[in-house]
Every structure is written in C-alpha cells, then in structure tokens.
SEFI-161618 format. One record per atom (N, C-alpha, C, O): residue number from 1; residue in three letters; atom name; x, y, z. Coordinates in nm, 2 decimals, m for minus. Layout:
 seq type atom      x      y      z
 NUM  ALA   CA      X      Y      Z
...
This chain:
 seq type atom      x      y      z
   1  MET    N   0.08  m0.12   0.00
   1  MET   CA   0.00   0.00   0.00
   1  MET    C   0.09   0.12   0.00
   1  MET    O   0.19   0.13   0.07
   2  THR    N   0.05   0.22  m0.08
   2  THR   CA   0.13   0.35  m0.09
   2  THR    C   0.03   0.46  m0.06
   2  THR    O  m0.08   0.47  m0.12
   3  ILE    N   0.07   0.55   0.03
   3  ILE   CA  m0.01   0.67   0.06
   3  ILE    C   0.08   0.79   0.03
   3  ILE    O   0.19   0.80   0.08
   4  GLN    N   0.03   0.88  m0.06
   4  GLN   CA   0.12   0.99  m0.10
   4  GLN    C   0.04   1.12  m0.11
   4  GLN    O  m0.07   1.12  m0.16
   5  SER    N   0.09   1.22  m0.05
   5  SER   CA   0.03   1.36  m0.05
   5  SER    C  m0.11   1.36   0.00
   5  SER    O  m0.20   1.42  m0.06
   6  CYS    N  m0.13   1.29   0.12
   6  CYS   CA  m0.26   1.29   0.18
   6  CYS    C  m0.26   1.37   0.31
   6  CYS    O  m0.16   1.39   0.37
   7  ILE    N  m0.38   1.41   0.35
   7  ILE   CA  m0.40   1.48   0.47
   7  ILE    C  m0.51   1.41   0.55
   7  ILE    O  m0.62   1.39   0.51
   8  PHE    N  m0.47   1.38   0.68
   8  PHE   CA  m0.57   1.32   0.77
   8  PHE    C  m0.59   1.42   0.88
   8  PHE    O  m0.50   1.46   0.95
   9  ILE    N  m0.72   1.45   0.91
   9  ILE   CA  m0.75   1.55   1.01
   9  ILE    C  m0.86   1.49   1.10
   9  ILE    O  m0.96   1.45   1.06
  10  GLU    N  m0.83   1.50   1.23
  10  GLU   CA  m0.93   1.45   1.34
  10  GLU    C  m0.98   1.31   1.31
  10  GLU    O  m1.11   1.29   1.31
  11  THR    N  m0.90   1.22   1.28
  11  THR   CA  m0.94   1.08   1.25
  11  THR    C  m0.91   1.00   1.38
  11  THR    O  m0.82   1.03   1.45
  12  THR    N  m1.00   0.90   1.41
  12  THR   CA  m0.99   0.82   1.53
  12  THR    C  m1.02   0.68   1.50
  12  THR    O  m1.11   0.65   1.42
  13  ALA    N  m0.95   0.59   1.57
  13  ALA   CA  m0.97   0.44   1.56
  13  ALA    C  m0.92   0.38   1.69
  13  ALA    O  m0.85   0.44   1.77
  14  TYR    N  m0.95   0.25   1.70
  14  TYR   CA  m0.90   0.17   1.81
  14  TYR    C  m0.74   0.16   1.79
  14  TYR    O  m0.67   0.18   1.89
  15  TYR    N  m0.70   0.11   1.68
  15  TYR   CA  m0.56   0.10   1.64
  15  TYR    C  m0.54   0.19   1.51
  15  TYR    O  m0.62   0.19   1.42
  16  GLY    N  m0.43   0.27   1.51
  16  GLY   CA  m0.40   0.35   1.39
  16  GLY    C  m0.51   0.45   1.36
  16  GLY    O  m0.59   0.42   1.27
  17  GLY    N  m0.50   0.56   1.42
  17  GLY   CA  m0.60   0.67   1.40
  17  GLY    C  m0.62   0.71   1.26
  17  GLY    O  m0.73   0.75   1.22
  18  GLY    N  m0.51   0.70   1.18
  18  GLY   CA  m0.52   0.74   1.04
  18  GLY    C  m0.50   0.62   0.94
  18  GLY    O  m0.57   0.60   0.84
  19  VAL    N  m0.41   0.53   0.98
  19  VAL   CA  m0.37   0.42   0.89
  19  VAL    C  m0.34   0.29   0.97
  19  VAL    O  m0.27   0.30   1.07
  20  LEU    N  m0.40   0.18   0.94
  20  LEU   CA  m0.37   0.05   1.00
  20  LEU    C  m0.33  m0.05   0.90
  20  LEU    O  m0.40  m0.07   0.80
  21  GLN    N  m0.21  m0.11   0.92
  21  GLN   CA  m0.17  m0.22   0.83
  21  GLN    C  m0.14  m0.34   0.93
  21  GLN    O  m0.04  m0.33   1.00
  22  TYR    N  m0.21  m0.45   0.92
  22  TYR   CA  m0.20  m0.55   1.02
  22  TYR    C  m0.20  m0.69   0.95
  22  TYR    O  m0.29  m0.72   0.88
  23  SER    N  m0.09  m0.76   0.96
  23  SER   CA  m0.08  m0.90   0.91
  23  SER    C  m0.11  m0.91   0.76
  23  SER    O  m0.17  m1.01   0.72
  24  VAL    N  m0.07  m0.82   0.69
  24  VAL   CA  m0.09  m0.83   0.54
  24  VAL    C   0.03  m0.87   0.46
  24  VAL    O   0.02  m0.92   0.35
  25  GLY    N   0.15  m0.85   0.52
  25  GLY   CA   0.27  m0.89   0.45
  25  GLY    C   0.31  m0.81   0.33
  25  GLY    O   0.39  m0.85   0.25
  26  GLY    N   0.24  m0.70   0.31
  26  GLY   CA   0.28  m0.61   0.20
  26  GLY    C   0.36  m0.49   0.24
  26  GLY    O   0.36  m0.45   0.35
  27  ARG    N   0.42  m0.43   0.14
  27  ARG   CA   0.50  m0.31   0.16
  27  ARG    C   0.41  m0.19   0.20
  27  ARG    O   0.30  m0.18   0.14
  28  LEU    N   0.45  m0.11   0.29
  28  LEU   CA   0.38   0.01   0.32
  28  LEU    C   0.47   0.13   0.30
  28  LEU    O   0.58   0.13   0.36
  29  ALA    N   0.42   0.23   0.22
  29  ALA   CA   0.50   0.35   0.20
  29  ALA    C   0.40   0.47   0.22
  29  ALA    O   0.30   0.48   0.16
  30  ILE    N   0.45   0.56   0.31
  30  ILE   CA   0.37   0.69   0.33
  30  ILE    C   0.46   0.80   0.30
  30  ILE    O   0.57   0.82   0.36
  31  TYR    N   0.43   0.88   0.20
  31  TYR   CA   0.51   0.99   0.15
  31  TYR    C   0.44   1.12   0.16
  31  TYR    O   0.32   1.13   0.13
  32  ASN    N   0.51   1.23   0.20
  32  ASN   CA   0.46   1.37   0.19
  32  ASN    C   0.31   1.38   0.24
  32  ASN    O   0.23   1.44   0.17
  33  SER    N   0.28   1.32   0.35
  33  SER   CA   0.15   1.33   0.41
  33  SER    C   0.14   1.39   0.54
  33  SER    O   0.25   1.40   0.61
  34  SER    N   0.03   1.44   0.58
  34  SER   CA   0.01   1.51   0.71
  34  SER    C  m0.10   1.44   0.79
  34  SER    O  m0.20   1.41   0.74
  35  PHE    N  m0.07   1.43   0.92
  35  PHE   CA  m0.17   1.38   1.02
  35  PHE    C  m0.19   1.48   1.13
  35  PHE    O  m0.10   1.51   1.21
  36  TYR    N  m0.31   1.54   1.14
  36  TYR   CA  m0.34   1.64   1.24
  36  TYR    C  m0.45   1.59   1.33
  36  TYR    O  m0.55   1.55   1.29
  37  GLN    N  m0.42   1.60   1.46
  37  GLN   CA  m0.52   1.57   1.56
  37  GLN    C  m0.58   1.43   1.54
  37  GLN    O  m0.70   1.41   1.55
  38  THR    N  m0.49   1.33   1.51
  38  THR   CA  m0.54   1.19   1.50
  38  THR    C  m0.52   1.12   1.63
  38  THR    O  m0.44   1.16   1.71
  39  SER    N  m0.61   1.02   1.65
  39  SER   CA  m0.60   0.95   1.78
  39  SER    C  m0.63   0.80   1.77
  39  SER    O  m0.71   0.76   1.68
  40  ALA    N  m0.58   0.72   1.86
  40  ALA   CA  m0.61   0.58   1.87
  40  ALA    C  m0.63   0.55   2.02
  40  ALA    O  m0.56   0.60   2.11
  41  ILE    N  m0.73   0.47   2.04
  41  ILE   CA  m0.76   0.43   2.18
  41  ILE    C  m0.64   0.35   2.23
  41  ILE    O  m0.60   0.36   2.35
  42  ALA    N  m0.58   0.26   2.15
  42  ALA   CA  m0.47   0.18   2.19
  42  ALA    C  m0.34   0.23   2.13
  42  ALA    O  m0.28   0.32   2.18
  43  ASP    N  m0.30   0.17   2.01
  43  ASP   CA  m0.17   0.20   1.96
  43  ASP    C  m0.17   0.28   1.83
  43  ASP    O  m0.26   0.26   1.74
  44  GLY    N  m0.07   0.36   1.81
  44  GLY   CA  m0.05   0.44   1.68
  44  GLY    C  m0.16   0.55   1.67
  44  GLY    O  m0.26   0.53   1.60
  45  GLY    N  m0.13   0.66   1.73
  45  GLY   CA  m0.22   0.77   1.71
  45  GLY    C  m0.25   0.81   1.57
  45  GLY    O  m0.37   0.85   1.54
  46  ALA    N  m0.16   0.79   1.48
  46  ALA   CA  m0.18   0.82   1.34
  46  ALA    C  m0.16   0.69   1.25
  46  ALA    O  m0.24   0.66   1.16
  47  VAL    N  m0.06   0.61   1.28
  47  VAL   CA  m0.03   0.49   1.20
  47  VAL    C   0.01   0.37   1.29
  47  VAL    O   0.08   0.39   1.39
  48  CYS    N  m0.05   0.26   1.26
  48  CYS   CA  m0.02   0.14   1.34
  48  CYS    C   0.01   0.02   1.24
  48  CYS    O  m0.07   0.00   1.15
  49  VAL    N   0.13  m0.04   1.25
  49  VAL   CA   0.17  m0.15   1.17
  49  VAL    C   0.21  m0.27   1.26
  49  VAL    O   0.29  m0.25   1.35
  50  ASN    N   0.16  m0.38   1.22
  50  ASN   CA   0.19  m0.50   1.30
  50  ASN    C   0.20  m0.63   1.21
  50  ASN    O   0.12  m0.64   1.12
  51  ASN    N   0.29  m0.71   1.24
  51  ASN   CA   0.31  m0.84   1.17
  51  ASN    C   0.32  m0.82   1.02
  51  ASN    O   0.26  m0.90   0.94
  52  ASN    N   0.40  m0.73   0.98
  52  ASN   CA   0.40  m0.69   0.83
  52  ASN    C   0.51  m0.77   0.76
  52  ASN    O   0.48  m0.82   0.64
  53  ASN    N   0.62  m0.79   0.81
  53  ASN   CA   0.73  m0.86   0.75
  53  ASN    C   0.78  m0.81   0.61
  53  ASN    O   0.84  m0.88   0.53
  54  GLN    N   0.75  m0.69   0.58
  54  GLN   CA   0.79  m0.62   0.46
  54  GLN    C   0.84  m0.48   0.49
  54  GLN    O   0.82  m0.44   0.60
  55  ALA    N   0.91  m0.42   0.39
  55  ALA   CA   0.96  m0.29   0.41
  55  ALA    C   0.85  m0.19   0.45
  55  ALA    O   0.74  m0.19   0.39
  56  VAL    N   0.88  m0.10   0.54
  56  VAL   CA   0.79   0.01   0.58
  56  VAL    C   0.87   0.14   0.56
  56  VAL    O   0.98   0.16   0.62
  57  ILE    N   0.82   0.24   0.48
  57  ILE   CA   0.88   0.37   0.46
  57  ILE    C   0.79   0.48   0.50
  57  ILE    O   0.67   0.48   0.45
  58  VAL    N   0.83   0.57   0.59
  58  VAL   CA   0.75   0.69   0.62
  58  VAL    C   0.85   0.80   0.59
  58  VAL    O   0.95   0.82   0.66
  59  GLN    N   0.82   0.89   0.49
  59  GLN   CA   0.91   0.99   0.45
  59  GLN    C   0.84   1.12   0.43
  59  GLN    O   0.73   1.13   0.37
  60  ASP    N   0.90   1.23   0.48
  60  ASP   CA   0.86   1.37   0.46
  60  ASP    C   0.71   1.39   0.51
  60  ASP    O   0.63   1.44   0.43
  61  CYS    N   0.68   1.34   0.63
  61  CYS   CA   0.55   1.35   0.68
  61  CYS    C   0.55   1.43   0.81
  61  CYS    O   0.65   1.45   0.87
  62  THR    N   0.43   1.49   0.84
  62  THR   CA   0.41   1.57   0.96
  62  THR    C   0.30   1.50   1.04
  62  THR    O   0.20   1.47   0.99
  63  PHE    N   0.34   1.48   1.17
  63  PHE   CA   0.24   1.43   1.27
  63  PHE    C   0.23   1.54   1.38
  63  PHE    O   0.32   1.56   1.45
  64  SER    N   0.11   1.60   1.39
  64  SER   CA   0.09   1.70   1.48
  64  SER    C  m0.03   1.68   1.57
  64  SER    O  m0.14   1.65   1.52
  65  SER    N  m0.01   1.68   1.70
  65  SER   CA  m0.12   1.66   1.80
  65  SER    C  m0.18   1.53   1.79
  65  SER    O  m0.31   1.51   1.80
  66  SER    N  m0.10   1.42   1.76
  66  SER   CA  m0.15   1.29   1.76
  66  SER    C  m0.14   1.22   1.90
  66  SER    O  m0.04   1.25   1.97
  67  VAL    N  m0.24   1.14   1.93
  67  VAL   CA  m0.24   1.08   2.07
  67  VAL    C  m0.28   0.94   2.06
  67  VAL    O  m0.36   0.90   1.98
  68  ALA    N  m0.21   0.85   2.14
  68  ALA   CA  m0.24   0.71   2.15
  68  ALA    C  m0.26   0.68   2.30
  68  ALA    O  m0.18   0.73   2.38
  69  GLY    N  m0.36   0.60   2.33
  69  GLY   CA  m0.38   0.56   2.47
  69  GLY    C  m0.27   0.47   2.53
  69  GLY    O  m0.25   0.46   2.65
  70  ALA    N  m0.21   0.39   2.44
  70  ALA   CA  m0.10   0.30   2.48
  70  ALA    C   0.03   0.33   2.42
  70  ALA    O   0.11   0.40   2.48
  71  ASN    N   0.06   0.28   2.30
  71  ASN   CA   0.19   0.29   2.24
  71  ASN    C   0.19   0.37   2.11
  71  ASN    O   0.11   0.36   2.02
  72  GLY    N   0.30   0.46   2.10
  72  GLY   CA   0.32   0.54   1.98
  72  GLY    C   0.22   0.65   1.96
  72  GLY    O   0.12   0.63   1.89
  73  GLY    N   0.25   0.77   2.01
  73  GLY   CA   0.16   0.88   1.99
  73  GLY    C   0.13   0.91   1.85
  73  GLY    O   0.02   0.95   1.81
  74  ALA    N   0.23   0.89   1.76
  74  ALA   CA   0.22   0.91   1.62
  74  ALA    C   0.22   0.78   1.54
  74  ALA    O   0.13   0.75   1.47
  75  ILE    N   0.32   0.70   1.57
  75  ILE   CA   0.34   0.57   1.49
  75  ILE    C   0.37   0.46   1.59
  75  ILE    O   0.45   0.47   1.68
  76  SER    N   0.31   0.34   1.57
  76  SER   CA   0.34   0.22   1.65
  76  SER    C   0.37   0.11   1.56
  76  SER    O   0.29   0.08   1.47
  77  PHE    N   0.49   0.05   1.58
  77  PHE   CA   0.52  m0.08   1.51
  77  PHE    C   0.52  m0.19   1.61
  77  PHE    O   0.60  m0.19   1.71
  78  GLY    N   0.42  m0.27   1.60
  78  GLY   CA   0.40  m0.38   1.70
  78  GLY    C   0.51  m0.49   1.68
  78  GLY    O   0.63  m0.46   1.70
  79  LEU    N   0.47  m0.61   1.65
  79  LEU   CA   0.56  m0.72   1.64
  79  LEU    C   0.60  m0.75   1.49
  79  LEU    O   0.52  m0.72   1.40
  80  LEU    N   0.72  m0.80   1.48
  80  LEU   CA   0.76  m0.86   1.35
  80  LEU    C   0.75  m0.78   1.23
  80  LEU    O   0.69  m0.82   1.13
  81  ASN    N   0.81  m0.66   1.23
  81  ASN   CA   0.82  m0.57   1.11
  81  ASN    C   0.96  m0.57   1.07
  81  ASN    O   1.05  m0.57   1.15
  82  ASN    N   0.99  m0.56   0.94
  82  ASN   CA   1.13  m0.56   0.89
  82  ASN    C   1.15  m0.44   0.81
  82  ASN    O   1.07  m0.39   0.74
  83  ASN    N   1.28  m0.39   0.82
  83  ASN   CA   1.32  m0.28   0.73
  83  ASN    C   1.23  m0.16   0.74
  83  ASN    O   1.17  m0.12   0.64
  84  ILE    N   1.23  m0.10   0.86
  84  ILE   CA   1.15   0.02   0.88
  84  ILE    C   1.24   0.15   0.86
  84  ILE    O   1.35   0.15   0.92
  85  THR    N   1.20   0.24   0.78
  85  THR   CA   1.27   0.36   0.76
  85  THR    C   1.18   0.48   0.78
  85  THR    O   1.07   0.49   0.72
  86  ILE    N   1.21   0.57   0.87
  86  ILE   CA   1.14   0.69   0.90
  86  ILE    C   1.24   0.81   0.87
  86  ILE    O   1.34   0.82   0.94
  87  SER    N   1.20   0.89   0.77
  87  SER   CA   1.30   0.99   0.72
  87  SER    C   1.23   1.13   0.70
  87  SER    O   1.12   1.13   0.64
  88  ALA    N   1.30   1.23   0.75
  88  ALA   CA   1.26   1.37   0.72
  88  ALA    C   1.12   1.40   0.77
  88  ALA    O   1.04   1.46   0.70
  89  CYS    N   1.08   1.34   0.88
  89  CYS   CA   0.94   1.36   0.94
  89  CYS    C   0.95   1.46   1.05
  89  CYS    O   1.05   1.48   1.12
  90  ARG    N   0.83   1.52   1.08
  90  ARG   CA   0.82   1.61   1.19
  90  ARG    C   0.71   1.56   1.29
  90  ARG    O   0.60   1.53   1.25
  91  PHE    N   0.75   1.54   1.41
  91  PHE   CA   0.66   1.50   1.52
  91  PHE    C   0.64   1.61   1.62
  91  PHE    O   0.73   1.65   1.69
  92  LEU    N   0.52   1.67   1.62
  92  LEU   CA   0.49   1.79   1.69
  92  LEU    C   0.38   1.76   1.79
  92  LEU    O   0.27   1.73   1.75
  93  ASN    N   0.41   1.78   1.92
  93  ASN   CA   0.31   1.77   2.03
  93  ASN    C   0.23   1.63   2.02
  93  ASN    O   0.11   1.63   2.01
  94  THR    N   0.30   1.52   2.02
  94  THR   CA   0.24   1.39   2.02
  94  THR    C   0.26   1.33   2.15
  94  THR    O   0.35   1.36   2.23
  95  THR    N   0.16   1.24   2.19
  95  THR   CA   0.15   1.19   2.33
  95  THR    C   0.11   1.04   2.33
  95  THR    O   0.02   1.00   2.25
  96  SER    N   0.17   0.96   2.42
  96  SER   CA   0.12   0.83   2.45
  96  SER    C   0.17   0.78   2.58
  96  SER    O   0.24   0.86   2.65
  97  GLN    N   0.15   0.65   2.61
  97  GLN   CA   0.20   0.59   2.73
  97  GLN    C   0.35   0.56   2.71
  97  GLN    O   0.43   0.60   2.79
  98  ASP    N   0.38   0.49   2.61
  98  ASP   CA   0.52   0.45   2.58
  98  ASP    C   0.55   0.50   2.43
  98  ASP    O   0.47   0.47   2.34
  99  GLY    N   0.66   0.57   2.42
  99  GLY   CA   0.69   0.62   2.28
  99  GLY    C   0.60   0.74   2.25
  99  GLY    O   0.51   0.72   2.17
 100  GLY    N   0.64   0.86   2.30
 100  GLY   CA   0.56   0.98   2.28
 100  GLY    C   0.53   1.00   2.13
 100  GLY    O   0.42   1.05   2.09
 101  ALA    N   0.63   0.97   2.04
 101  ALA   CA   0.61   0.99   1.90
 101  ALA    C   0.61   0.85   1.83
 101  ALA    O   0.52   0.82   1.75
 102  ILE    N   0.71   0.77   1.86
 102  ILE   CA   0.73   0.64   1.79
 102  ILE    C   0.75   0.53   1.89
 102  ILE    O   0.83   0.54   1.99
 103  PHE    N   0.68   0.42   1.87
 103  PHE   CA   0.69   0.30   1.95
 103  PHE    C   0.74   0.19   1.86
 103  PHE    O   0.68   0.16   1.75
 104  ILE    N   0.85   0.12   1.89
 104  ILE   CA   0.90   0.01   1.82
 104  ILE    C   0.90  m0.11   1.91
 104  ILE    O   0.98  m0.13   2.00
 105  GLY    N   0.80  m0.20   1.89
 105  GLY   CA   0.78  m0.32   1.97
 105  GLY    C   0.88  m0.43   1.95
 105  GLY    O   0.99  m0.41   1.90
 106  SER    N   0.84  m0.55   1.99
 106  SER   CA   0.93  m0.67   1.99
 106  SER    C   0.96  m0.72   1.85
 106  SER    O   0.87  m0.72   1.76
 107  ARG    N   1.08  m0.77   1.84
 107  ARG   CA   1.13  m0.84   1.72
 107  ARG    C   1.11  m0.77   1.59
 107  ARG    O   1.06  m0.83   1.49
 108  ASN    N   1.14  m0.65   1.58
 108  ASN   CA   1.15  m0.57   1.46
 108  ASN    C   1.29  m0.56   1.42
 108  ASN    O   1.38  m0.52   1.49
 109  ASP    N   1.32  m0.60   1.29
 109  ASP   CA   1.46  m0.61   1.24
 109  ASP    C   1.49  m0.48   1.16
 109  ASP    O   1.41  m0.45   1.07
 110  PHE    N   1.59  m0.42   1.19
 110  PHE   CA   1.65  m0.30   1.13
 110  PHE    C   1.55  m0.18   1.11
 110  PHE    O   1.46  m0.19   1.03
 111  THR    N   1.57  m0.09   1.20
 111  THR   CA   1.49   0.03   1.20
 111  THR    C   1.58   0.15   1.19
 111  THR    O   1.68   0.16   1.26
 112  LYS    N   1.56   0.24   1.09
 112  LYS   CA   1.64   0.36   1.08
 112  LYS    C   1.55   0.48   1.09
 112  LYS    O   1.45   0.50   1.01
 113  ILE    N   1.58   0.57   1.18
 113  ILE   CA   1.51   0.70   1.20
 113  ILE    C   1.61   0.81   1.17
 113  ILE    O   1.71   0.82   1.24
 114  GLU    N   1.59   0.89   1.06
 114  GLU   CA   1.69   0.99   1.02
 114  GLU    C   1.63   1.12   0.99
 114  GLU    O   1.52   1.13   0.93
 115  ASN    N   1.70   1.23   1.02
 115  ASN   CA   1.67   1.36   0.98
 115  ASN    C   1.53   1.40   1.02
 115  ASN    O   1.46   1.47   0.94
 116  CYS    N   1.49   1.36   1.14
 116  CYS   CA   1.35   1.39   1.19
 116  CYS    C   1.36   1.50   1.30
 116  CYS    O   1.46   1.51   1.37
 117  LEU    N   1.25   1.57   1.32
 117  LEU   CA   1.23   1.66   1.43
 117  LEU    C   1.13   1.61   1.53
 117  LEU    O   1.02   1.57   1.49
 118  PHE    N   1.17   1.61   1.66
 118  PHE   CA   1.07   1.57   1.76
 118  PHE    C   1.06   1.69   1.85
 118  PHE    O   1.15   1.72   1.93
 119  ASP    N   0.94   1.75   1.85
 119  ASP   CA   0.92   1.87   1.93
 119  ASP    C   0.80   1.86   2.02
 119  ASP    O   0.69   1.84   1.97
 120  LEU    N   0.83   1.87   2.15
 120  LEU   CA   0.72   1.85   2.25
 120  LEU    C   0.65   1.72   2.24
 120  LEU    O   0.52   1.72   2.24
 121  THR    N   0.72   1.61   2.23
 121  THR   CA   0.67   1.48   2.24
 121  THR    C   0.67   1.43   2.38
 121  THR    O   0.77   1.46   2.45
 122  PHE    N   0.57   1.36   2.43
 122  PHE   CA   0.56   1.32   2.57
 122  PHE    C   0.50   1.18   2.58
 122  PHE    O   0.41   1.14   2.51
 123  ALA    N   0.56   1.10   2.68
 123  ALA   CA   0.51   0.97   2.72
 123  ALA    C   0.49   0.97   2.87
 123  ALA    O   0.57   1.02   2.94
 124  SER    N   0.38   0.92   2.91
 124  SER   CA   0.35   0.91   3.05
 124  SER    C   0.43   0.81   3.12
 124  SER    O   0.44   0.81   3.25
 125  GLU    N   0.49   0.71   3.05
 125  GLU   CA   0.58   0.62   3.11
 125  GLU    C   0.72   0.61   3.05
 125  GLU    O   0.82   0.66   3.12
 126  ASN    N   0.74   0.56   2.93
 126  ASN   CA   0.87   0.54   2.88
 126  ASN    C   0.89   0.60   2.74
 126  ASN    O   0.80   0.59   2.66
 127  GLY    N   1.01   0.66   2.71
 127  GLY   CA   1.04   0.70   2.58
 127  GLY    C   0.97   0.83   2.54
 127  GLY    O   0.87   0.82   2.46
 128  GLY    N   1.01   0.94   2.59
 128  GLY   CA   0.94   1.07   2.56
 128  GLY    C   0.92   1.09   2.41
 128  GLY    O   0.82   1.14   2.37
 129  ALA    N   1.02   1.06   2.33
 129  ALA   CA   1.01   1.07   2.18
 129  ALA    C   1.00   0.93   2.12
 129  ALA    O   0.91   0.91   2.04
 130  ILE    N   1.09   0.84   2.15
 130  ILE   CA   1.10   0.71   2.09
 130  ILE    C   1.12   0.60   2.19
 130  ILE    O   1.20   0.62   2.29
 131  PHE    N   1.04   0.50   2.18
 131  PHE   CA   1.06   0.38   2.27
 131  PHE    C   1.10   0.26   2.18
 131  PHE    O   1.03   0.24   2.08
 132  VAL    N   1.20   0.19   2.21
 132  VAL   CA   1.25   0.07   2.14
 132  VAL    C   1.26  m0.04   2.23
 132  VAL    O   1.33  m0.04   2.33
 133  SER    N   1.19  m0.15   2.20
 133  SER   CA   1.19  m0.27   2.28
 133  SER    C   1.33  m0.33   2.28
 133  SER    O   1.40  m0.32   2.18
 134  SER    N   1.37  m0.39   2.39
 134  SER   CA   1.51  m0.44   2.40
 134  SER    C   1.55  m0.56   2.31
 134  SER    O   1.67  m0.58   2.29
 135  ASP    N   1.45  m0.62   2.25
 135  ASP   CA   1.48  m0.74   2.17
 135  ASP    C   1.48  m0.71   2.02
 135  ASP    O   1.46  m0.80   1.94
 136  ASN    N   1.50  m0.58   1.98
 136  ASN   CA   1.51  m0.55   1.84
 136  ASN    C   1.66  m0.55   1.80
 136  ASN    O   1.75  m0.53   1.88
 137  THR    N   1.68  m0.57   1.67
 137  THR   CA   1.81  m0.57   1.61
 137  THR    C   1.83  m0.46   1.52
 137  THR    O   1.75  m0.43   1.43
 138  GLY    N   1.94  m0.38   1.53
 138  GLY   CA   1.98  m0.28   1.43
 138  GLY    C   1.90  m0.16   1.43
 138  GLY    O   1.86  m0.11   1.32
 139  THR    N   1.87  m0.10   1.54
 139  THR   CA   1.80   0.03   1.54
 139  THR    C   1.90   0.14   1.54
 139  THR    O   1.99   0.15   1.62
 140  VAL    N   1.88   0.24   1.44
 140  VAL   CA   1.97   0.35   1.42
 140  VAL    C   1.89   0.48   1.42
 140  VAL    O   1.79   0.49   1.35
 141  VAL    N   1.93   0.58   1.51
 141  VAL   CA   1.87   0.71   1.50
 141  VAL    C   1.98   0.80   1.46
 141  VAL    O   2.08   0.81   1.53
 142  ASP    N   1.96   0.88   1.35
 142  ASP   CA   2.07   0.95   1.29
 142  ASP    C   2.02   1.09   1.25
 142  ASP    O   1.92   1.11   1.18
 143  HIS    N   2.10   1.20   1.29
 143  HIS   CA   2.07   1.33   1.25
 143  HIS    C   1.93   1.38   1.28
 143  HIS    O   1.86   1.44   1.20
 144  CYS    N   1.88   1.35   1.40
 144  CYS   CA   1.75   1.39   1.45
 144  CYS    C   1.76   1.51   1.55
 144  CYS    O   1.87   1.52   1.61
 145  ILE    N   1.66   1.59   1.56
 145  ILE   CA   1.66   1.70   1.66
 145  ILE    C   1.55   1.67   1.76
 145  ILE    O   1.43   1.64   1.72
 146  PHE    N   1.58   1.68   1.89
 146  PHE   CA   1.48   1.66   1.99
 146  PHE    C   1.47   1.79   2.08
 146  PHE    O   1.57   1.84   2.13
 147  VAL    N   1.34   1.84   2.09
 147  VAL   CA   1.32   1.96   2.16
 147  VAL    C   1.20   1.94   2.26
 147  VAL    O   1.09   1.91   2.21
 148  GLY    N   1.23   1.95   2.38
 148  GLY   CA   1.12   1.94   2.48
 148  GLY    C   1.05   1.81   2.49
 148  GLY    O   0.94   1.80   2.53
 149  SER    N   1.12   1.70   2.46
 149  SER   CA   1.06   1.57   2.47
 149  SER    C   1.08   1.52   2.61
 149  SER    O   1.18   1.54   2.67
 150  ALA    N   0.98   1.45   2.67
 150  ALA   CA   0.99   1.40   2.81
 150  ALA    C   0.91   1.28   2.83
 150  ALA    O   0.81   1.25   2.76
 151  ALA    N   0.95   1.20   2.93
 151  ALA   CA   0.87   1.09   2.98
 151  ALA    C   0.87   1.10   3.14
 151  ALA    O   0.97   1.14   3.20
 152  THR    N   0.77   1.05   3.20
 152  THR   CA   0.76   1.06   3.35
 152  THR    C   0.77   0.93   3.41
 152  THR    O   0.77   0.92   3.53
C-alpha cells in the first residue's frame, strides 16, 4: 500500500488513528502526508503497523497533536516488522504511554530513523520521543533533533 500527499484531520480508531496495516505482509509506504489531531484508543495515534514482514517507509510526513492511549503517539510498530525507515518527518506535540512519537515493539529487524524533528513529544511512562523494545536488532537514530521531549 502506498499513501502519497494525503492529509488526515481529526481521525480516530482503536488502532492506527489514520492508517492501520496488520498482518498483510505487503510493503507500506507513506510519503509527503500530514496527520493532524489523529488519535487511537490503543496503539498508533496516526499509524499502526503489526506483523508486516515487509519494508515500511515513512518519508517527509508531519504528525501534529496525535495521541495514543497505549503505544506510539504518532506511529506504532508492534511485532515482526522488517526494514523500517522513517526519514525527514516532523513529530509535533504527540503523546502516548510509551513512545511519545514512535513505538517500536518486539522483534522488529532494522529500523532507521533519520533527519527527523521531535518537538514537544511526551510519554506518560517510557520514551518521551522514541521507545525501542530491548529485543530489536539494528535500530539507528541519525541526525535527528529533539526539543522538549519528556517521559515521566
């Protein structure tokens, strides 16, 4: 699935306030899109991906005022995702329990987060901006800016 140049405003769901990809095994690419005031009762205030086993690319996107009740204020990657790339994205005022902006759950292989801005991201428990589960392999955060991110 490819999402390009789309705008999501005030969307809500149980998982993935704007986009959910679950157990489909296909590539997911989101380019040049914006998510404003999106929310999820559970995971992924804007985007939730789980059991995908294919490449996931999120590039040049804005996530503003996204909220998740559990994991990933903007984006949640649950179990078993491979080759995740998040590049040139802006995370502004996003909130969740774990991973104020991004949550990377168990057994995700190779995640690269690069050239992103995290501004006022908050987690009520762990990972004010990014939460990465300890059993992941190859997580890289490169050339990112963090401003006012916090976890309590």
